[in-house]
Structure formats: C-alpha cells, structure tokens
All heavy atoms as a GROMACS GRO file, in nm:
protein
  611
    1MET      N    1   1.608  -1.128   0.637
    1MET     CA    2   1.533  -1.078   0.523
    1MET      C    3   1.587  -0.938   0.489
    1MET      O    4   1.603  -0.855   0.578
    1MET     CB    5   1.384  -1.072   0.558
    1MET     CG    6   1.298  -1.034   0.444
    1MET     SD    7   1.118  -1.022   0.471
    1MET     CE    8   1.077  -1.141   0.592
    2SER      N    9   1.612  -0.914   0.362
    2SER     CA   10   1.666  -0.785   0.322
    2SER      C   11   1.559  -0.676   0.328
    2SER      O   12   1.439  -0.704   0.332
    2SER     CB   13   1.723  -0.794   0.180
    2SER     OG   14   1.618  -0.802   0.086
    3LYS      N   15   1.604  -0.554   0.330
    3LYS     CA   16   1.511  -0.439   0.337
    3LYS      C   17   1.424  -0.431   0.212
    3LYS      O   18   1.308  -0.393   0.219
    3LYS     CB   19   1.589  -0.309   0.353
    3LYS     CG   20   1.679  -0.305   0.472
    3LYS     CD   21   1.606  -0.272   0.596
    3LYS     CE   22   1.706  -0.261   0.708
    3LYS     NZ   23   1.651  -0.230   0.833
    4ARG      N   24   1.478  -0.467   0.096
    4ARG     CA   25   1.399  -0.465  -0.027
    4ARG      C   26   1.286  -0.568  -0.021
    4ARG      O   27   1.175  -0.541  -0.064
    4ARG     CB   28   1.487  -0.493  -0.148
    4ARG     CG   29   1.576  -0.379  -0.182
    4ARG     CD   30   1.652  -0.406  -0.307
    4ARG     NE   31   1.740  -0.293  -0.334
    4ARG     CZ   32   1.797  -0.271  -0.448
    4ARG    NH1   33   1.779  -0.355  -0.548
    4ARG    NH2   34   1.874  -0.166  -0.465
    5THR      N   35   1.315  -0.684   0.033
    5THR     CA   36   1.212  -0.787   0.048
    5THR      C   37   1.107  -0.741   0.147
    5THR      O   38   0.987  -0.761   0.125
    5THR     CB   39   1.276  -0.919   0.094
    5THR    OG1   40   1.380  -0.954   0.005
    5THR    CG2   41   1.174  -1.030   0.099
    6LYS      N   42   1.149  -0.680   0.257
    6LYS     CA   43   1.055  -0.628   0.356
    6LYS      C   44   0.965  -0.522   0.294
    6LYS      O   45   0.844  -0.521   0.319
    6LYS     CB   46   1.129  -0.568   0.475
    6LYS     CG   47   1.177  -0.668   0.574
    6LYS     CD   48   1.236  -0.597   0.696
    6LYS     CE   49   1.288  -0.697   0.794
    6LYS     NZ   50   1.344  -0.632   0.914
    7SER      N   51   1.022  -0.433   0.213
    7SER     CA   52   0.940  -0.328   0.152
    7SER      C   53   0.837  -0.388   0.057
    7SER      O   54   0.722  -0.343   0.053
    7SER     CB   55   1.027  -0.225   0.081
    7SER     OG   56   1.086  -0.279  -0.036
    8PHE      N   57   0.876  -0.492  -0.017
    8PHE     CA   58   0.782  -0.558  -0.106
    8PHE      C   59   0.668  -0.623  -0.028
    8PHE      O   60   0.551  -0.609  -0.062
    8PHE     CB   61   0.853  -0.662  -0.193
    8PHE     CG   62   0.760  -0.742  -0.279
    8PHE    CD1   63   0.704  -0.684  -0.392
    8PHE    CD2   64   0.726  -0.872  -0.246
    8PHE    CE1   65   0.616  -0.757  -0.472
    8PHE    CE2   66   0.639  -0.944  -0.325
    8PHE     CZ   67   0.584  -0.887  -0.438
    9VAL      N   68   0.703  -0.694   0.080
    9VAL     CA   69   0.602  -0.761   0.162
    9VAL      C   70   0.510  -0.659   0.228
    9VAL      O   71   0.388  -0.677   0.231
    9VAL     CB   72   0.669  -0.853   0.266
    9VAL    CG1   73   0.570  -0.906   0.367
    9VAL    CG2   74   0.741  -0.968   0.197
   10TYR      N   75   0.568  -0.551   0.281
   10TYR     CA   76   0.486  -0.447   0.344
   10TYR      C   77   0.393  -0.381   0.243
   10TYR      O   78   0.277  -0.353   0.274
   10TYR     CB   79   0.574  -0.340   0.409
   10TYR     CG   80   0.649  -0.386   0.533
   10TYR    CD1   81   0.757  -0.314   0.581
   10TYR    CD2   82   0.610  -0.500   0.602
   10TYR    CE1   83   0.824  -0.353   0.694
   10TYR    CE2   84   0.679  -0.540   0.716
   10TYR     CZ   85   0.786  -0.466   0.761
   10TYR     OH   86   0.853  -0.505   0.874
   11ASN      N   87   0.441  -0.354   0.121
   11ASN     CA   88   0.356  -0.298   0.016
   11ASN      C   89   0.241  -0.392  -0.017
   11ASN      O   90   0.126  -0.349  -0.032
   11ASN     CB   91   0.437  -0.268  -0.110
   11ASN     CG   92   0.513  -0.138  -0.101
   11ASN    OD1   93   0.465  -0.041  -0.045
   11ASN    ND2   94   0.632  -0.138  -0.156
   12LEU      N   95   0.272  -0.519  -0.030
   12LEU     CA   96   0.170  -0.618  -0.063
   12LEU      C   97   0.064  -0.628   0.047
   12LEU      O   98  -0.055  -0.627   0.020
   12LEU     CB   99   0.236  -0.754  -0.087
   12LEU     CG  100   0.144  -0.868  -0.127
   12LEU    CD1  101   0.084  -0.839  -0.265
   12LEU    CD2  102   0.220  -0.999  -0.128
   13LEU      N  103   0.109  -0.637   0.173
   13LEU     CA  104   0.015  -0.650   0.284
   13LEU      C  105  -0.069  -0.524   0.304
   13LEU      O  106  -0.189  -0.533   0.333
   13LEU     CB  107   0.091  -0.684   0.412
   13LEU     CG  108   0.153  -0.823   0.418
   13LEU    CD1  109   0.235  -0.840   0.546
   13LEU    CD2  110   0.048  -0.930   0.406
   14SER      N  111  -0.008  -0.407   0.289
   14SER     CA  112  -0.085  -0.284   0.308
   14SER      C  113  -0.186  -0.265   0.195
   14SER      O  114  -0.298  -0.220   0.219
   14SER     CB  115   0.008  -0.162   0.318
   14SER     OG  116   0.078  -0.143   0.197
   15PHE      N  117  -0.150  -0.302   0.073
   15PHE     CA  118  -0.245  -0.296  -0.038
   15PHE      C  119  -0.361  -0.393  -0.014
   15PHE      O  120  -0.477  -0.357  -0.032
   15PHE     CB  121  -0.175  -0.328  -0.171
   15PHE     CG  122  -0.270  -0.331  -0.287
   15PHE    CD1  123  -0.310  -0.212  -0.347
   15PHE    CD2  124  -0.319  -0.450  -0.336
   15PHE    CE1  125  -0.398  -0.213  -0.455
   15PHE    CE2  126  -0.407  -0.453  -0.442
   15PHE     CZ  127  -0.446  -0.334  -0.502
   16ALA      N  128  -0.329  -0.514   0.027
   16ALA     CA  129  -0.433  -0.615   0.051
   16ALA      C  130  -0.524  -0.573   0.166
   16ALA      O  131  -0.645  -0.601   0.163
   16ALA     CB  132  -0.368  -0.750   0.082
   17ALA      N  133  -0.469  -0.505   0.266
   17ALA     CA  134  -0.550  -0.460   0.379
   17ALA      C  135  -0.656  -0.359   0.337
   17ALA      O  136  -0.760  -0.347   0.403
   17ALA     CB  137  -0.460  -0.400   0.487
   18PHE      N  138  -0.630  -0.284   0.232
   18PHE     CA  139  -0.730  -0.191   0.181
   18PHE      C  140  -0.816  -0.254   0.071
   18PHE      O  141  -0.936  -0.229   0.064
   18PHE     CB  142  -0.662  -0.065   0.124
   18PHE     CG  143  -0.617   0.032   0.229
   18PHE    CD1  144  -0.488   0.028   0.279
   18PHE    CD2  145  -0.704   0.126   0.280
   18PHE    CE1  146  -0.447   0.116   0.377
   18PHE    CE2  147  -0.664   0.215   0.377
   18PHE     CZ  148  -0.535   0.210   0.426
   19PHE      N  149  -0.755  -0.334  -0.017
   19PHE     CA  150  -0.825  -0.386  -0.134
   19PHE      C  151  -0.936  -0.484  -0.097
   19PHE      O  152  -1.048  -0.474  -0.146
   19PHE     CB  153  -0.725  -0.453  -0.228
   19PHE     CG  154  -0.787  -0.512  -0.351
   19PHE    CD1  155  -0.829  -0.431  -0.454
   19PHE    CD2  156  -0.803  -0.649  -0.363
   19PHE    CE1  157  -0.886  -0.485  -0.568
   19PHE    CE2  158  -0.860  -0.704  -0.476
   19PHE     CZ  159  -0.902  -0.622  -0.578
   20LEU      N  160  -0.906  -0.579  -0.011
   20LEU     CA  161  -1.004  -0.684   0.021
   20LEU      C  162  -1.128  -0.629   0.090
   20LEU      O  163  -1.241  -0.661   0.048
   20LEU     CB  164  -0.937  -0.795   0.102
   20LEU     CG  165  -0.828  -0.871   0.025
   20LEU    CD1  166  -0.758  -0.969   0.118
   20LEU    CD2  167  -0.885  -0.941  -0.096
   21PRO      N  168  -1.116  -0.547   0.194
   21PRO     CA  169  -1.239  -0.491   0.253
   21PRO      C  170  -1.316  -0.399   0.157
   21PRO      O  171  -1.439  -0.399   0.156
   21PRO     CB  172  -1.190  -0.411   0.374
   21PRO     CG  173  -1.056  -0.465   0.404
   21PRO     CD  174  -1.000  -0.514   0.275
   22LEU      N  175  -1.244  -0.323   0.076
   22LEU     CA  176  -1.310  -0.237  -0.022
   22LEU      C  177  -1.390  -0.319  -0.122
   22LEU      O  178  -1.501  -0.281  -0.161
   22LEU     CB  179  -1.208  -0.152  -0.097
   22LEU     CG  180  -1.163  -0.024  -0.029
   22LEU    CD1  181  -1.044   0.035  -0.101
   22LEU    CD2  182  -1.276   0.075  -0.023
   23GLN      N  183  -1.335  -0.431  -0.162
   23GLN     CA  184  -1.404  -0.518  -0.256
   23GLN      C  185  -1.535  -0.568  -0.197
   23GLN      O  186  -1.638  -0.571  -0.264
   23GLN     CB  187  -1.312  -0.635  -0.290
   23GLN     CG  188  -1.355  -0.718  -0.405
   23GLN     CD  189  -1.252  -0.826  -0.435
   23GLN    OE1  190  -1.148  -0.833  -0.373
   23GLN    NE2  191  -1.283  -0.910  -0.530
   24VAL      N  192  -1.533  -0.605  -0.071
   24VAL     CA  193  -1.655  -0.652  -0.003
   24VAL      C  194  -1.756  -0.539   0.010
   24VAL      O  195  -1.875  -0.557  -0.017
   24VAL     CB  196  -1.620  -0.712   0.135
   24VAL    CG1  197  -1.745  -0.743   0.214
   24VAL    CG2  198  -1.534  -0.836   0.119
   25VAL      N  199  -1.711  -0.421   0.050
   25VAL     CA  200  -1.801  -0.307   0.067
   25VAL      C  201  -1.863  -0.266  -0.066
   25VAL      O  202  -1.982  -0.235  -0.072
   25VAL     CB  203  -1.726  -0.188   0.132
   25VAL    CG1  204  -1.807  -0.061   0.126
   25VAL    CG2  205  -1.688  -0.221   0.276
   26LEU      N  206  -1.785  -0.268  -0.172
   26LEU     CA  207  -1.835  -0.225  -0.302
   26LEU      C  208  -1.935  -0.322  -0.363
   26LEU      O  209  -2.011  -0.284  -0.452
   26LEU     CB  210  -1.718  -0.202  -0.399
   26LEU     CG  211  -1.631  -0.081  -0.369
   26LEU    CD1  212  -1.510  -0.079  -0.460
   26LEU    CD2  213  -1.711   0.047  -0.381
   27THR      N  214  -1.938  -0.446  -0.316
   27THR     CA  215  -2.038  -0.540  -0.367
   27THR      C  216  -2.179  -0.499  -0.324
   27THR      O  217  -2.276  -0.538  -0.390
   27THR     CB  218  -2.010  -0.684  -0.320
   27THR    OG1  219  -2.008  -0.687  -0.179
   27THR    CG2  220  -1.881  -0.736  -0.378
   28TYR      N  221  -2.190  -0.422  -0.217
   28TYR     CA  222  -2.321  -0.378  -0.169
   28TYR      C  223  -2.366  -0.246  -0.231
   28TYR      O  224  -2.471  -0.195  -0.197
   28TYR     CB  225  -2.320  -0.366  -0.017
   28TYR     CG  226  -2.299  -0.500   0.049
   28TYR    CD1  227  -2.179  -0.528   0.116
   28TYR    CD2  228  -2.395  -0.600   0.043
   28TYR    CE1  229  -2.159  -0.651   0.175
   28TYR    CE2  230  -2.375  -0.723   0.102
   28TYR     CZ  231  -2.257  -0.747   0.168
   28TYR     OH  232  -2.237  -0.869   0.227
   29THR      N  233  -2.284  -0.189  -0.320
   29THR     CA  234  -2.323  -0.065  -0.390
   29THR      C  235  -2.382  -0.103  -0.525
   29THR      O  236  -2.398  -0.219  -0.557
   29THR     CB  237  -2.201   0.026  -0.408
   29THR    OG1  238  -2.107  -0.040  -0.493
   29THR    CG2  239  -2.136   0.062  -0.276
   30GLY      N  240  -2.411  -0.006  -0.605
   30GLY     CA  241  -2.470  -0.031  -0.737
   30GLY      C  242  -2.369  -0.070  -0.843
   30GLY      O  243  -2.405  -0.094  -0.957
   31ILE      N  244  -2.242  -0.080  -0.806
   31ILE     CA  245  -2.138  -0.114  -0.903
   31ILE      C  246  -2.147  -0.263  -0.935
   31ILE      O  247  -2.164  -0.346  -0.846
   31ILE     CB  248  -1.999  -0.078  -0.848
   31ILE    CG1  249  -1.992   0.071  -0.815
   31ILE    CG2  250  -1.891  -0.114  -0.947
   31ILE    CD1  251  -1.867   0.112  -0.743
   32LYS      N  252  -2.133  -0.299  -1.061
   32LYS     CA  253  -2.147  -0.438  -1.105
   32LYS      C  254  -2.021  -0.487  -1.177
   32LYS      O  255  -1.948  -0.408  -1.235
   32LYS     CB  256  -2.265  -0.451  -1.203
   32LYS     CG  257  -2.397  -0.409  -1.149
   32LYS     CD  258  -2.454  -0.513  -1.057
   32LYS     CE  259  -2.593  -0.467  -1.012
   32LYS     NZ  260  -2.640  -0.538  -0.899
   33GLY      N  261  -2.000  -0.617  -1.173
   33GLY     CA  262  -1.898  -0.684  -1.252
   33GLY      C  263  -1.756  -0.646  -1.217
   33GLY      O  264  -1.719  -0.629  -1.101
   34ILE      N  265  -1.675  -0.630  -1.321
   34ILE     CA  266  -1.532  -0.603  -1.304
   34ILE      C  267  -1.506  -0.464  -1.245
   34ILE      O  268  -1.398  -0.438  -1.192
   34ILE     CB  269  -1.457  -0.623  -1.436
   34ILE    CG1  270  -1.306  -0.632  -1.412
   34ILE    CG2  271  -1.489  -0.511  -1.533
   34ILE    CD1  272  -1.228  -0.684  -1.528
   35TRP      N  273  -1.604  -0.376  -1.253
   35TRP     CA  274  -1.587  -0.241  -1.201
   35TRP      C  275  -1.566  -0.239  -1.051
   35TRP      O  276  -1.503  -0.148  -0.998
   35TRP     CB  277  -1.703  -0.151  -1.243
   35TRP     CG  278  -1.700  -0.126  -1.389
   35TRP    CD1  279  -1.781  -0.177  -1.484
   35TRP    CD2  280  -1.603  -0.045  -1.458
   35TRP    NE1  281  -1.743  -0.134  -1.608
   35TRP    CE2  282  -1.634  -0.053  -1.596
   35TRP    CE3  283  -1.495   0.031  -1.419
   35TRP    CZ2  284  -1.559   0.014  -1.691
   35TRP    CZ3  285  -1.421   0.097  -1.514
   35TRP    CH2  286  -1.453   0.089  -1.649
   36ILE      N  287  -1.617  -0.340  -0.980
   36ILE     CA  288  -1.591  -0.351  -0.836
   36ILE      C  289  -1.441  -0.364  -0.813
   36ILE      O  290  -1.384  -0.296  -0.728
   36ILE     CB  291  -1.666  -0.471  -0.776
   36ILE    CG1  292  -1.817  -0.448  -0.782
   36ILE    CG2  293  -1.622  -0.498  -0.633
   36ILE    CD1  294  -1.899  -0.568  -0.743
   37LEU      N  295  -1.376  -0.451  -0.890
   37LEU     CA  296  -1.232  -0.472  -0.876
   37LEU      C  297  -1.153  -0.348  -0.916
   37LEU      O  298  -1.054  -0.312  -0.852
   37LEU     CB  299  -1.188  -0.591  -0.960
   37LEU     CG  300  -1.250  -0.726  -0.923
   37LEU    CD1  301  -1.209  -0.831  -1.023
   37LEU    CD2  302  -1.211  -0.765  -0.783
   38VAL      N  303  -1.195  -0.284  -1.025
   38VAL     CA  304  -1.124  -0.166  -1.074
   38VAL      C  305  -1.130  -0.052  -0.972
   38VAL      O  306  -1.028   0.010  -0.939
   38VAL     CB  307  -1.180  -0.121  -1.210
   38VAL    CG1  308  -1.121   0.012  -1.254
   38VAL    CG2  309  -1.156  -0.227  -1.316
   39VAL      N  310  -1.249  -0.026  -0.919
   39VAL     CA  311  -1.265   0.083  -0.821
   39VAL      C  312  -1.190   0.050  -0.693
   39VAL      O  313  -1.121   0.136  -0.636
   39VAL     CB  314  -1.415   0.109  -0.794
   39VAL    CG1  315  -1.433   0.204  -0.679
   39VAL    CG2  316  -1.482   0.163  -0.920
   40ALA      N  317  -1.198  -0.074  -0.646
   40ALA     CA  318  -1.125  -0.115  -0.526
   40ALA      C  319  -0.974  -0.103  -0.547
   40ALA      O  320  -0.902  -0.059  -0.457
   40ALA     CB  321  -1.163  -0.257  -0.487
   41PHE      N  322  -0.927  -0.138  -0.666
   41PHE     CA  323  -0.784  -0.127  -0.697
   41PHE      C  324  -0.737   0.018  -0.692
   41PHE      O  325  -0.634   0.049  -0.632
   41PHE     CB  326  -0.756  -0.187  -0.835
   41PHE     CG  327  -0.615  -0.167  -0.882
   41PHE    CD1  328  -0.514  -0.247  -0.836
   41PHE    CD2  329  -0.586  -0.065  -0.972
   41PHE    CE1  330  -0.383  -0.227  -0.880
   41PHE    CE2  331  -0.456  -0.045  -1.016
   41PHE     CZ  332  -0.355  -0.127  -0.969
   42VAL      N  333  -0.812   0.106  -0.756
   42VAL     CA  334  -0.772   0.248  -0.761
   42VAL      C  335  -0.772   0.309  -0.621
   42VAL      O  336  -0.676   0.378  -0.581
   42VAL     CB  337  -0.865   0.327  -0.856
   42VAL    CG1  338  -0.842   0.476  -0.845
   42VAL    CG2  339  -0.845   0.279  -0.999
   43ILE      N  340  -0.876   0.284  -0.544
   43ILE     CA  341  -0.884   0.341  -0.409
   43ILE      C  342  -0.775   0.284  -0.320
   43ILE      O  343  -0.710   0.357  -0.245
   43ILE     CB  344  -1.024   0.317  -0.349
   43ILE    CG1  345  -1.128   0.396  -0.427
   43ILE    CG2  346  -1.028   0.357  -0.202
   43ILE    CD1  347  -1.272   0.366  -0.389
   44ALA      N  348  -0.751   0.153  -0.327
   44ALA     CA  349  -0.647   0.091  -0.245
   44ALA      C  350  -0.508   0.141  -0.284
   44ALA      O  351  -0.423   0.161  -0.198
   44ALA     CB  352  -0.654  -0.061  -0.258
   45THR      N  353  -0.485   0.164  -0.412
   45THR     CA  354  -0.357   0.215  -0.457
   45THR      C  355  -0.332   0.355  -0.402
   45THR      O  356  -0.219   0.389  -0.364
   45THR     CB  357  -0.351   0.218  -0.611
   45THR    OG1  358  -0.373   0.085  -0.659
   45THR    CG2  359  -0.217   0.269  -0.661
   46ILE      N  360  -0.435   0.436  -0.394
   46ILE     CA  361  -0.420   0.572  -0.343
   46ILE      C  362  -0.402   0.572  -0.191
   46ILE      O  363  -0.318   0.645  -0.138
   46ILE     CB  364  -0.541   0.658  -0.385
   46ILE    CG1  365  -0.540   0.678  -0.536
   46ILE    CG2  366  -0.541   0.792  -0.312
   46ILE    CD1  367  -0.666   0.739  -0.592
   47LEU      N  368  -0.480   0.492  -0.119
   47LEU     CA  369  -0.481   0.497   0.027
   47LEU      C  370  -0.369   0.418   0.095
   47LEU      O  371  -0.327   0.452   0.205
   47LEU     CB  372  -0.615   0.448   0.079
   47LEU     CG  373  -0.737   0.534   0.046
   47LEU    CD1  374  -0.862   0.471   0.106
   47LEU    CD2  375  -0.720   0.675   0.096
   48ALA      N  376  -0.323   0.311   0.033
   48ALA     CA  377  -0.223   0.224   0.097
   48ALA      C  378  -0.089   0.295   0.110
   48ALA      O  379  -0.047   0.366   0.019
   48ALA     CB  380  -0.207   0.096   0.016
   49PRO      N  381  -0.021   0.276   0.222
   49PRO     CA  382   0.112   0.335   0.238
   49PRO      C  383   0.212   0.273   0.141
   49PRO      O  384   0.200   0.156   0.105
   49PRO     CB  385   0.150   0.306   0.382
   49PRO     CG  386   0.056   0.204   0.430
   49PRO     CD  387  -0.063   0.205   0.342
   50LYS      N  388   0.309   0.353   0.099
   50LYS     CA  389   0.413   0.306   0.007
   50LYS      C  390   0.542   0.289   0.086
   50LYS      O  391   0.584   0.379   0.159
   50LYS     CB  392   0.438   0.407  -0.105
   50LYS     CG  393   0.319   0.462  -0.179
   50LYS     CD  394   0.219   0.362  -0.226
   50LYS     CE  395   0.110   0.422  -0.310
   50LYS     NZ  396  -0.007   0.467  -0.240
   51PHE      N  397   0.607   0.174   0.072
   51PHE     CA  398   0.733   0.145   0.138
   51PHE      C  399   0.843   0.134   0.034
   51PHE      O  400   0.820   0.083  -0.075
   51PHE     CB  401   0.723   0.012   0.215
   51PHE     CG  402   0.624   0.015   0.327
   51PHE    CD1  403   0.492  -0.020   0.304
   51PHE    CD2  404   0.661   0.054   0.453
   51PHE    CE1  405   0.399  -0.016   0.406
   51PHE    CE2  406   0.569   0.057   0.557
   51PHE     CZ  407   0.438   0.022   0.533
   52GLN      N  408   0.963   0.182   0.072
   52GLN     CA  409   1.074   0.176  -0.021
   52GLN      C  410   1.204   0.162   0.057
   52GLN      O  411   1.227   0.231   0.156
   52GLN     CB  412   1.079   0.301  -0.108
   52GLN     CG  413   1.181   0.292  -0.217
   52GLN     CD  414   1.172   0.407  -0.315
   52GLN    OE1  415   1.101   0.505  -0.290
   52GLN    NE2  416   1.241   0.398  -0.426
   53ALA      N  417   1.292   0.073   0.010
   53ALA     CA  418   1.424   0.054   0.067
   53ALA      C  419   1.523   0.137  -0.015
   53ALA      O  420   1.528   0.128  -0.137
   53ALA     CB  421   1.464  -0.092   0.064
   54ILE      N  422   1.601   0.219   0.056
   54ILE     CA  423   1.697   0.308  -0.011
   54ILE      C  424   1.834   0.290   0.053
   54ILE      O  425   1.845   0.284   0.176
   54ILE     CB  426   1.651   0.455   0.001
   54ILE    CG1  427   1.518   0.472  -0.070
   54ILE    CG2  428   1.757   0.549  -0.055
   54ILE    CD1  429   1.466   0.611  -0.075
   55ARG      N  430   1.935   0.282  -0.033
   55ARG     CA  431   2.071   0.273   0.018
   55ARG      C  432   2.122   0.413   0.049
   55ARG      O  433   2.117   0.502  -0.034
   55ARG     CB  434   2.163   0.209  -0.085
   55ARG     CG  435   2.135   0.065  -0.106
   55ARG     CD  436   2.232   0.006  -0.202
   55ARG     NE  437   2.180  -0.123  -0.245
   55ARG     CZ  438   2.256  -0.226  -0.272
   55ARG    NH1  439   2.385  -0.214  -0.267
   55ARG    NH2  440   2.201  -0.339  -0.309
   56THR      N  441   2.170   0.430   0.170
   56THR     CA  442   2.229   0.556   0.213
   56THR      C  443   2.373   0.530   0.253
   56THR      O  444   2.419   0.415   0.252
   56THR     CB  445   2.152   0.616   0.332
   56THR    OG1  446   2.161   0.528   0.443
   56THR    CG2  447   2.005   0.639   0.297
   57LYS      N  448   2.443   0.634   0.292
   57LYS     CA  449   2.582   0.615   0.335
   57LYS      C  450   2.590   0.537   0.465
   57LYS      O  451   2.692   0.479   0.498
   57LYS     CB  452   2.652   0.750   0.348
   57LYS     CG  453   2.590   0.842   0.448
   57LYS     CD  454   2.660   0.975   0.452
   57LYS     CE  455   2.586   1.067   0.548
   57LYS     NZ  456   2.644   1.199   0.550
   58ASP      N  457   2.479   0.535   0.541
   58ASP     CA  458   2.473   0.460   0.667
   58ASP      C  459   2.426   0.317   0.647
   58ASP      O  460   2.410   0.243   0.744
   58ASP     CB  461   2.379   0.530   0.766
   58ASP     CG  462   2.426   0.670   0.800
   58ASP    OD1  463   2.549   0.692   0.801
   58ASP    OD2  464   2.340   0.756   0.825
   59GLY      N  465   2.398   0.277   0.524
   59GLY     CA  466   2.346   0.144   0.495
   59GLY      C  467   2.207   0.154   0.435
   59GLY      O  468   2.157   0.263   0.406
   60GLU      N  469   2.144   0.040   0.418
   60GLU     CA  470   2.010   0.038   0.359
   60GLU      C  471   1.905   0.070   0.466
   60GLU      O  472   1.908   0.016   0.575
   60GLU     CB  473   1.983  -0.099   0.298
   60GLU     CG  474   1.876  -0.099   0.194
   60GLU     CD  475   1.869  -0.230   0.118
   60GLU    OE1  476   1.894  -0.335   0.177
   60GLU    OE2  477   1.837  -0.224  -0.002
   61LYS      N  478   1.812   0.160   0.431
   61LYS     CA  479   1.707   0.200   0.523
   61LYS      C  480   1.572   0.184   0.457
   61LYS      O  481   1.559   0.190   0.336
   61LYS     CB  482   1.726   0.344   0.568
   61LYS     CG  483   1.850   0.365   0.650
   61LYS     CD  484   1.858   0.504   0.704
   61LYS     CE  485   1.981   0.519   0.791
   61LYS     NZ  486   1.988   0.650   0.849
   62LEU      N  487   1.469   0.166   0.540
   62LEU     CA  488   1.333   0.147   0.492
   62LEU      C  489   1.252   0.272   0.524
   62LEU      O  490   1.250   0.318   0.638
   62LEU     CB  491   1.272   0.024   0.559
   62LEU     CG  492   1.140  -0.027   0.507
   62LEU    CD1  493   1.152  -0.069   0.362
   62LEU    CD2  494   1.094  -0.146   0.590
   63PHE      N  495   1.184   0.325   0.422
   63PHE     CA  496   1.104   0.446   0.438
   63PHE      C  497   0.960   0.419   0.400
   63PHE      O  498   0.931   0.331   0.320
   63PHE     CB  499   1.159   0.558   0.349
   63PHE     CG  500   1.294   0.606   0.391
   63PHE    CD1  501   1.408   0.555   0.333
   63PHE    CD2  502   1.307   0.704   0.488
   63PHE    CE1  503   1.534   0.598   0.371
   63PHE    CE2  504   1.432   0.749   0.527
   63PHE     CZ  505   1.545   0.695   0.468
   64MET      N  506   0.868   0.499   0.459
   64MET     CA  507   0.726   0.485   0.432
   64MET      C  508   0.666   0.621   0.402
   64MET      O  509   0.698   0.720   0.468
   64MET     CB  510   0.654   0.426   0.554
   64MET     CG  511   0.504   0.418   0.535
   64MET     SD  512   0.415   0.371   0.684
   64MET     CE  513   0.420   0.523   0.776
   65LYS      N  514   0.578   0.626   0.302
   65LYS     CA  515   0.502   0.746   0.271
   65LYS      C  516   0.356   0.707   0.267
   65LYS      O  517   0.318   0.608   0.206
   65LYS     CB  518   0.543   0.802   0.136
   65LYS     CG  519   0.468   0.928   0.098
   65LYS     CD  520   0.530   0.996  -0.019
   65LYS     CE  521   0.454   1.115  -0.067
   65LYS     NZ  522   0.413   1.210   0.032
   66ILE      N  523   0.274   0.787   0.336
   66ILE     CA  524   0.130   0.762   0.340
   66ILE      C  525   0.058   0.893   0.313
   66ILE      O  526   0.108   1.001   0.348
   66ILE     CB  527   0.087   0.698   0.474
   66ILE    CG1  528  -0.057   0.650   0.468
   66ILE    CG2  529   0.108   0.791   0.588
   66ILE    CD1  530  -0.095   0.556   0.580
   67ILE      N  531  -0.055   0.885   0.251
   67ILE     CA  532  -0.130   1.004   0.208
   67ILE      C  533  -0.177   1.088   0.326
   67ILE      O  534  -0.191   1.209   0.315
   67ILE     CB  535  -0.246   0.963   0.116
   67ILE    CG1  536  -0.305   1.084   0.047
   67ILE    CG2  537  -0.351   0.889   0.192
   67ILE    CD1  538  -0.404   1.050  -0.062
   68PHE      N  539  -0.200   1.025   0.441
   68PHE     CA  540  -0.256   1.096   0.556
   68PHE      C  541  -0.151   1.170   0.638
   68PHE      O  542  -0.185   1.252   0.721
   68PHE     CB  543  -0.329   0.998   0.648
   68PHE     CG  544  -0.436   0.921   0.577
   68PHE    CD1  545  -0.427   0.785   0.562
   68PHE    CD2  546  -0.545   0.986   0.521
   68PHE    CE1  547  -0.525   0.714   0.496
   68PHE    CE2  548  -0.644   0.917   0.455
   68PHE     CZ  549  -0.634   0.780   0.442
   69VAL      N  550  -0.023   1.140   0.617
   69VAL     CA  551   0.086   1.199   0.695
   69VAL      C  552   0.176   1.276   0.600
   69VAL      O  553   0.216   1.223   0.495
   69VAL     CB  554   0.166   1.090   0.770
   69VAL    CG1  555   0.280   1.152   0.847
   69VAL    CG2  556   0.077   1.011   0.862
   70LYS      N  557   0.210   1.398   0.638
   70LYS     CA  558   0.297   1.479   0.554
   70LYS      C  559   0.442   1.432   0.566
   70LYS      O  560   0.491   1.408   0.675
   70LYS     CB  561   0.286   1.625   0.597
   70LYS     CG  562   0.358   1.721   0.506
   70LYS     CD  563   0.334   1.864   0.548
   70LYS     CE  564   0.405   1.959   0.455
   70LYS     NZ  565   0.384   2.098   0.495
   71GLY      N  566   0.508   1.416   0.454
   71GLY     CA  567   0.648   1.378   0.455
   71GLY      C  568   0.669   1.228   0.448
   71GLY      O  569   0.576   1.150   0.436
   72VAL      N  570   0.796   1.191   0.461
   72VAL     CA  571   0.838   1.052   0.455
   72VAL      C  572   0.891   1.013   0.593
   72VAL      O  573   0.965   1.089   0.654
   72VAL     CB  574   0.948   1.034   0.348
   72VAL    CG1  575   0.999   0.892   0.344
   72VAL    CG2  576   0.895   1.076   0.212
   73LYS      N  577   0.854   0.895   0.640
   73LYS     CA  578   0.899   0.847   0.770
   73LYS      C  579   0.995   0.731   0.753
   73LYS      O  580   0.975   0.644   0.670
   73LYS     CB  581   0.780   0.800   0.853
   73LYS     CG  582   0.679   0.908   0.876
   73LYS     CD  583   0.645   0.914   1.020
   73LYS     CE  584   0.548   1.029   1.038
   73LYS     NZ  585   0.547   1.080   1.166
   74GLU      N  586   1.101   0.731   0.835
   74GLU     CA  587   1.195   0.620   0.834
   74GLU      C  588   1.142   0.511   0.926
   74GLU      O  589   1.106   0.536   1.041
   74GLU     CB  590   1.332   0.666   0.883
   74GLU     CG  591   1.434   0.557   0.879
   74GLU     CD  592   1.569   0.601   0.927
   74GLU    OE1  593   1.595   0.724   0.931
   74GLU    OE2  594   1.649   0.515   0.961
   75ILE      N  595   1.135   0.388   0.875
   75ILE     CA  596   1.084   0.275   0.951
   75ILE      C  597   1.196   0.206   1.026
   75ILE      O  598   1.188   0.182   1.146
   75ILE     CB  599   1.011   0.174   0.858
   75ILE    CG1  600   0.900   0.242   0.781
   75ILE    CG2  601   0.958   0.056   0.937
   75ILE    CD1  602   0.790   0.296   0.868
   76GLU      N  603   1.302   0.168   0.955
   76GLU     CA  604   1.413   0.097   1.019
   76GLU      C  605   1.544   0.158   0.977
   76GLU      O  606   1.570   0.191   0.869
   76GLU     CB  607   1.412  -0.050   0.980
   76GLU     CG  608   1.291  -0.123   1.031
   76GLU     CD  609   1.288  -0.267   0.986
   76GLU    OE1  610   1.380  -0.312   0.915
   76GLU    OE2  611   1.194  -0.335   1.023
   0.00000   0.00000   0.00000
C-alpha cells in the first residue's frame, strides 16, 4: 500500500474515531436535527490528527500533525 493511500485511510479512521462518538454524545444534549451532525463534523475536523504523504529526497514519507502536540511528527 502506498504512503498516499495510508494517509487517506489514517485520515478517514481518525476522523471517524472522533465523529461517531461525538454524534452519540451530542444526541443527549439540547441540539436537534442536522445540527448534531454539523457540530460533530466541525469538532471532529479540529480534533482529528491530519496525515500527509510527502515526497522527499529520501523517498516518500508519512507525517502527522495533531492539535495537542506541537510540530509535525514523522510516522514512517
């Protein structure tokens, strides 16, 4: 599997890991209708780590940026 495919899968899984539980939690608040999805989407987009594959002179590498950690970390 290429690094670009891995970054896409990691982005999808990390977003889903935040979005789905947030959606369940928000159903117990006063928010109604489509606003549950909108609020869960915005919060999950902010909190989920971002993965990106970048070509360097050493080959393609996978990097991650998360809001809780300063800077960018190399994954592979």
